N, C-alpha and C positions, 0 to 999 in steps of 0.2 A: 186846541190841541197842544199838548206839552211836547217838549223836546224829546222826551223819552219815547213817546208813542208815535212820533212823526215817522212815516215810512221814508227810508232813504231812497236816493235817486235810482239805484239799481232795481228797486222793488216795483217801480211804477213805469219805467221807460219802455218804449216799444222797440223791439229788436228788428233787424233787417228782414227776417222771415215774416214777421207780423206785418210790416209795412208793405212788403212785396205782395202778400196775400190780399191786403186791403185794396191795392190797385186793381187786382184781378176781380175782386168781388164788386168794387164800384162799377166797373164796366158791365158786369152781369146785371146788377141792380138798375142800371141806367136804361135798359131796354124798355121801350114804350113810354119813356118820360116825356118826349115831345108831344105825343098825342094826348097824354094826361094834362099837360100844361094848357093846351088849347081847349080841352074840355072844361077845365076848371075856370077858365076865363068867362064861361057862359053861365056860371052859377050865380044865384042871387046875392051871395055874400062874397065880397072882395076882401082879401087879406093881404096886407103888405108888411114885409119884414125889414127892419132897419137895425144897424148896429147901434148900441147905446150912445156912442159918441158922434153919430151922424148928424151934422148940423141941419140937414133937410128933414129929419124925423120930427113928427109932431111931439109935443111935450107929453110927459107921462101923466100930467094932470088932465089931459084930454079924456073925456068919458068913453071914447071909442078906442082907447089905447090900453094895452096891457104889457107890462114888463115881464117877459118869460125867460126863465133860466132852464134851457134845454140841456139835459145831460144824457150821454150814452152810458149804459151800465159798464161796470168794470169788467175785466177779463173773466169770461165764463169758462167752464170746463170744455165746452164745445170749441171755443177759440183756442184753448190749449191743445186739444186733440188735433185740430186742423194744423196748427203750427208744427206739432210733432210729425204729422203725416207728411207735410211738405219737407221737413228736415230729413225724412227717411226716403225722399224721392218719389213718394206716391203721387199719382195724378188722378183726378176725377172730374166729372162734368157736374157743375152745380145743378142742384135740384133734381138729380137722378138718383134713384135708389139702387146703388151698386155697392159691392163689398169694399171698394176703395174709398168710398165717401165717408169721412169721419162724422159727418153731421146726421147720419142715419143710425148711428150706434144706439141700441136700446138703453145703454147705461146713461145716456145724456138727455133723456126726456126732460124737458123744462130745466135746462142746465142751470145749476147754481154758480155762484162766484168761486173762483180759485182764491188762494191766499194772495196772489198778486192782484186779483180783481178787488178784493177787499181793501188792500192798500191803496189802489187807485181811487176808490171811492173815498177813502179816508183823506187822501191828499186834496180833495175838493173842499174839505171842511173849512180851512182858513179863508178860501176864496169866498165861500158863502157867508162866513162870519163877518167879513169886511164889507159886505154889500151895504150901501147907504140905506136902502129900504129892504127889509127882510121879507121873504115870501110869506104871504098870508094863507097860502094853500099849497099843498104838495100833491101832485097827481102822478101815479105810477102805472106803468104797464102791469098787466095781470100776471106777468111771468116772473119766476123766482129771482132771476138775476137782477131785474130792475127793482123789484121790491126790496131786495137786500141793499142795493145801491142807494135807494132813497133813504132807508133807515140810517145808513152810515153817513152819507154826505150831508143830510139835513138833520142829523142827530139832535142838535141843540134846540130844534123846533118841535120835537116829538110830543111834548106835553102842552104845546101852546097853539098849534094850528091844526086844521084837519089834514089827515093823510087819506086820500081817496084812491081807489083802484078803478081804472077805466079800460075796458076791453079795446076801445078804438086806438089806444096808444101802444098796443103790443106790436111786435115785429111782424113784418110780412111773413106769412106762414104757409105751410104745406110741404109734404115730403120729408123735410128735415125735422126730425123729432125733437131736436133741441128747441124748436119754436112751438111745440105743442104744450098747451097749458095743462097743468095737473088739475084734478077736480077742485071746484071752489071750496068744498068743505076742508080739504087738506091744506089749501093755502090759508084759509082762515085760522086753522089751528097753529100753523107756523108763523103767521104774521098778524097777531091779534091787535096790533096798533092800528091797522088799516081798516077803513070802512069799505066793505065789499057790497054795499047795497046796489051799486050800479051794475054788478055782475048778475045777470038773470039766469044763467045756465050752469048747472052743476058740472057737466062735462063740456069740453071745448067745442063750441059750435062752429068754429071757423076752419080748424085744421082738416086737411084732406091728405090721405096717404098717396093718392094717385096724381096730384098736381099741385103746383104752387099757385098762390093768389096771383091774379094778373095785376099789372100796374094800375089799371083803372079801379080794380076792387080795393086795393089798399088806399088809393087816392080818395075813394068814396068814404072810407073809414076816417081818414084824416079830415076830410071836409065835415063829416058829422061831428068830429071832436071840436073843430074850430067853431061850429055853430054853438055847441054846448059851452065852450069856453067864453065865447063872446057874450053870453047871457049871464055869466057869473058876476057876482058883486066884487070879488077880489081883483085888485089891479096888479099885484105882484105874485107870480106863480112859479113854483119849481116843478119841472116835468121830467120824469125819468123814462127813457125809451130806448130805442135800438138803432143800429146803423142804417139798415135798409129803410126803416120808417123815417128817420131824420133826413136821409138823403132825398127821399121822395117829398117830404115836407118842403124843403128849401129849393128844390129843383122843379117840382111838378105842381105843388099845391098852392104855395103862396107866391107873391111877386116880390122880387128884390133885385136891386142893381148891385148889391154887394157880393162880389164873387167869393169872398172869404167865407160867407155863410153857406155856400153851395158845396164846399169840399167835404170829403168823407170825414165823419166823426171817428176818432180813435177811441178805444176803450177808456172809460173814465173821463172823457173830455166834457167840459162844461162851456156852453156859449150863452151869453145873455143878450137878448134882443128886445126890441119894441115891436109889437104886432099892432097894426092899425086895422080896425074892422069897419068896412063901409058897405052900404048897399050898392050893388052893381047895376048901373043904369044902362 
């Protein structure tokens, strides 16, 4: 990234409204997390997460370990609409289809990045460029804002490693149309760099207008993705996803003693971890 193209601090920082809304949304997304955590401990595959500098973490050379760079997409138009609604004093109940809820506006179906969101994704470029071991694979949610974020943050890898789209990495969905995926054929036209072979349905098979996915349902999707990831040959992977999905991953799906991994991902945030995959006895 050159000095001329680097986004300035004001273009990527989170203001007080955004941070306050994040606290509210974290509490909502946390409902059912304890039950999910207990259920996931009974699964055949056990996944543990460690910070890269954790001395108790297994070495990256361990065949059962993968270094994963998890990134939340940059600010989407739905995030901007929610911030504006809060600034105007509007109140709404999460996951309810009411006129006050900015997340059900038809204009933000499969919400793309804002200008700020693109800058936030661009700000991750030097972090990725300085990694000791570069990702050998990029996996993105099937939703527009995550696909855009992947292309920007991992731009220097676009012609050297696979860019795959995975339905199980997409946001917790239902009711909020910002989380409804556009048809596969439309995404393929807009994002030709990605391999969409893992997406089997033209239309969104998960989104429901009348209810939100349960914590157990999204937990099952995450577990399915962990199984898939554990069988890949690549050991260094970049993954672009969403706030609710990432919160569920580190609080309900995997095991970790690192509290800093459990906190809410802000837009454009990147966290690098080691994941250890073991058979659960």
